[in-house]
C-alpha positions in Angstrom: 0.0 0.0 0.0 1.5 3.4 -1.0 2.0 5.9 1.8 0.4 9.2 1.5 1.9 12.6 2.3 -0.7 13.3 5.0 0.1 10.2 7.1 2.1 10.7 10.3 5.2 8.6 10.8 6.9 7.7 14.1 10.3 6.8 12.6 12.0 10.2 13.2 10.7 10.8 16.7 13.3 8.6 18.5 16.2 10.2 16.7 14.8 13.7 17.4 14.4 12.9 21.1 18.0 11.7 21.4 19.2 14.9 19.7 17.1 17.0 21.9 18.3 15.3 25.1 22.0 15.5 24.0 21.5 19.2 23.3 20.0 19.9 26.7 22.7 18.0 28.5 25.5 19.8 26.5 24.0 23.2 27.2 23.6 22.3 30.9 27.2 21.3 31.1 28.4 24.4 29.3 26.4 26.5 31.7 27.9 24.7 34.7 31.4 25.4 33.2 30.6 29.1 33.0 29.2 29.3 36.5 31.8 27.1 38.3 34.9 26.7 36.0 37.0 24.9 38.6 36.5 21.5 40.2 38.2 19.6 43.0 41.3 17.7 42.1 40.5 14.0 42.1 44.0 12.9 43.1 44.3 14.9 46.3 40.6 15.4 47.0 40.9 19.1 47.0 43.6 19.3 49.8 46.5 20.3 47.6 48.9 17.7 49.2 49.5 14.0 48.9 51.5 11.5 50.8 54.5 10.1 49.0 54.7 6.3 48.6 58.2 5.7 50.2 58.5 8.0 53.2 54.8 8.9 53.7 55.8 12.6 53.9 53.3 15.2 52.7 54.1 16.6 49.2 52.2 19.1 47.0 50.0 17.5 44.5 51.5 17.5 41.0 48.2 17.4 39.2 46.8 20.6 40.7 50.1 22.2 41.8 48.9 22.4 45.4 45.8 24.5 44.6 43.3 21.7 45.2 41.3 22.4 42.1 41.8 22.7 38.4 39.8 23.8 35.3 37.0 21.6 34.0 37.4 20.0 30.6 34.6 22.0 29.2 36.1 25.3 30.4 39.4 24.4 28.9 37.6 23.9 25.5 35.7 27.2 26.0 39.0 29.1 26.7 40.7 27.5 23.7 37.9 28.5 21.3 37.8 32.0 22.8 41.6 32.4 22.3 41.3 31.0 18.8 38.6 33.5 18.0 40.6 36.4 19.4 43.7 35.5 17.5 41.8 35.2 14.2 40.1 38.6 14.4 42.3 41.7 13.7 41.8 44.7 15.9 
């Protein structure tokens, strides 16, 4: 039976919902990166220091340089794109 142009199809609704959900999640993450650009360091749990394996002495965390937090991945991407845009436009 030939399909008519006036019939409704359900084939595209699942793909559309997935794209909509991914868009909402991405915009939510980018908003979180704008509001709170730093996150706690996972290696030192935000303390800025770690115990060494041999002497058990306290050392500064190498991943966060002793600050206890570092930039989120999304914020690093935003900063990179902003820098790329600023270098490309003459002033």
